[in-house]
C-alpha positions as CSV (number, residue, x, y, z in Angstrom):
1,X,49.8,110.6,113.4
2,X,51.6,109.9,116.6
3,X,53.3,113.0,118.1
4,X,56.2,112.7,120.5
5,X,57.4,115.7,122.4
6,X,61.0,115.6,123.5
7,X,64.6,116.1,122.6
8,X,66.7,113.3,121.1
9,X,69.3,113.8,123.9
10,X,66.9,112.6,126.6
11,X,67.4,108.9,127.5
12,X,63.7,108.7,128.3
13,X,62.7,110.1,124.8
14,X,65.3,107.8,123.2
15,X,63.4,104.8,124.8
16,X,60.2,105.9,123.1
17,X,61.9,106.6,119.7
18,X,63.6,103.2,119.8
19,X,60.3,101.5,120.5
20,X,58.7,103.3,117.6
21,X,61.6,102.2,115.3
22,X,61.3,98.6,116.5
23,X,57.5,98.7,115.8
24,X,57.9,100.5,112.4
25,X,55.7,103.4,113.6
26,X,55.6,106.7,111.9
27,X,55.6,109.7,114.2
28,X,56.2,113.4,114.3
29,X,58.8,114.4,117.0
30,X,58.6,117.9,118.4
31,X,61.7,119.3,120.1
32,X,60.9,120.0,123.8
33,X,62.8,120.3,127.0
34,X,66.0,121.9,128.2
35,X,67.1,124.6,125.7
36,X,64.1,124.0,123.4
37,X,61.7,125.1,126.1
38,X,58.1,124.2,125.2
39,X,57.6,121.9,128.2
40,X,56.8,124.8,130.5
41,X,54.1,126.4,128.2
42,X,50.5,126.3,129.3
43,X,49.7,124.0,126.3
44,X,52.3,121.5,127.2
45,X,51.5,121.6,130.9
46,X,47.9,120.9,130.0
47,X,49.1,117.6,128.5
48,X,51.8,116.8,131.1
49,X,51.7,118.7,134.4
50,X,55.2,117.4,135.3
51,X,56.8,119.6,132.6
52,X,59.1,116.8,131.5
53,X,59.6,114.8,128.4
54,X,58.5,112.6,126.7
55,X,54.8,113.1,126.2
56,X,52.8,111.6,123.3
57,X,49.6,112.4,121.6
58,X,48.2,109.3,119.8
59,X,45.2,110.7,117.9
60,X,44.0,112.6,121.0
61,X,45.2,110.1,123.6
62,X,47.8,111.9,125.7
63,X,50.3,109.9,127.7
64,X,53.5,110.7,129.6
65,X,56.2,108.6,131.4
66,X,58.6,106.9,129.1
67,X,58.1,103.3,130.3
68,X,54.4,103.7,130.3
69,X,54.5,105.0,126.7
70,X,56.7,102.1,125.6
71,X,54.3,99.6,127.2
72,X,51.3,101.3,125.6
73,X,52.8,101.4,122.1
74,X,54.1,97.8,122.4
75,X,50.7,96.5,123.6
76,X,48.8,98.5,121.0
77,X,51.0,97.7,118.0
78,X,52.8,94.4,118.7
79,X,51.0,92.4,121.4
80,X,52.8,89.1,121.5
81,X,56.0,90.7,120.2
82,X,57.6,93.5,122.2
83,X,54.8,93.0,124.6
84,X,54.7,89.3,125.4
85,X,51.2,87.7,125.4
86,X,52.1,85.3,128.2
87,X,51.3,87.1,131.5
88,X,54.3,85.8,133.4
89,X,56.7,86.5,130.5
90,X,55.3,90.0,130.2
91,X,55.9,90.8,133.8
92,X,59.4,89.4,133.8
93,X,60.1,92.0,131.1
94,X,58.2,94.7,132.9
95,X,60.2,94.3,136.1
96,X,63.4,95.1,134.2
97,X,61.7,98.3,132.8
98,X,60.9,99.4,136.3
99,X,64.3,98.2,137.6
100,X,66.0,100.4,135.0
101,X,64.0,103.4,136.1
102,X,64.2,102.9,139.9
103,X,67.4,101.0,140.6
104,X,69.7,101.1,137.6
105,X,69.3,104.7,136.4
106,X,69.7,106.7,139.6
107,X,73.4,106.1,140.2
108,X,74.2,106.2,136.5
109,X,72.4,109.5,136.2
110,X,74.3,111.0,139.1
111,X,77.6,110.0,137.5
112,X,76.5,111.2,134.0
113,X,75.2,114.5,135.3
114,X,78.3,115.0,137.5
115,X,80.9,114.2,134.8
116,X,79.2,115.2,131.6
117,X,76.7,118.0,132.4
118,X,78.5,119.7,135.3
119,X,81.6,121.9,134.8
120,X,84.6,120.5,136.6
121,X,84.8,123.3,139.1
122,X,81.2,122.7,140.3
123,X,81.4,118.9,140.5
124,X,80.7,117.0,143.8
125,X,83.4,114.4,143.5
126,X,82.3,112.6,146.7
127,X,78.7,112.2,145.4
128,X,80.0,111.1,142.0
129,X,82.3,108.5,143.5
130,X,79.5,107.2,145.8
131,X,77.1,106.9,142.8
132,X,79.8,105.2,140.8
133,X,80.3,102.6,143.5
134,X,76.5,102.1,143.8
135,X,76.3,101.9,140.0
136,X,78.8,99.0,140.1
137,X,76.7,97.1,142.6
138,X,73.4,97.6,140.7
139,X,74.8,97.0,137.3
140,X,76.3,93.7,138.5
141,X,72.7,92.6,139.1
142,X,72.1,93.2,135.4
143,X,75.4,91.7,134.4
144,X,74.7,88.5,136.4
145,X,71.2,88.2,134.9
146,X,72.7,88.4,131.4
147,X,75.5,85.9,132.1
148,X,73.5,83.0,130.6
149,X,71.1,84.7,128.2
150,X,71.2,87.2,125.4
151,X,68.3,89.3,126.5
152,X,66.6,90.4,129.8
153,X,63.4,88.5,129.1
154,X,63.5,84.8,129.5
155,X,62.4,83.6,126.0
156,X,63.2,80.3,124.3
157,X,66.4,78.7,125.5
158,X,66.9,81.0,128.5
159,X,66.4,80.0,132.0
160,X,63.6,81.7,134.0
161,X,64.8,84.1,136.7
């Protein structure tokens, strides 16, 4: 059975869990990270030297990095569905996965960490405001893309971009 190490409060773990739900996959989730620990044990580090979540074990096949895990599961269990079979369509989808990780998430993460996970007296208000302004700019890219379509991928009835 597929094993997933990670806590449900991690956005990266949530991606993997959402993918499993979309694919109808059964899995065992093991709490790991932050207050659960586990991710700094020698056993976990042998699977994922980065000591972060998520990590999966798919019958002995170990994989880490949330977007890679989602790609792997979609290709393995639903090629042509969540993982488009058309090469160009697939990579239009994949660019948004990478955009989320490299462009969309960093400013959102700074604001989230600053406002939600940092006590008010320890907040860096200038950094939070700068990230908020950057977040508006990068999320406008996403908003503009979705202006004439329901999903990020192109699909039937959507213009290619």
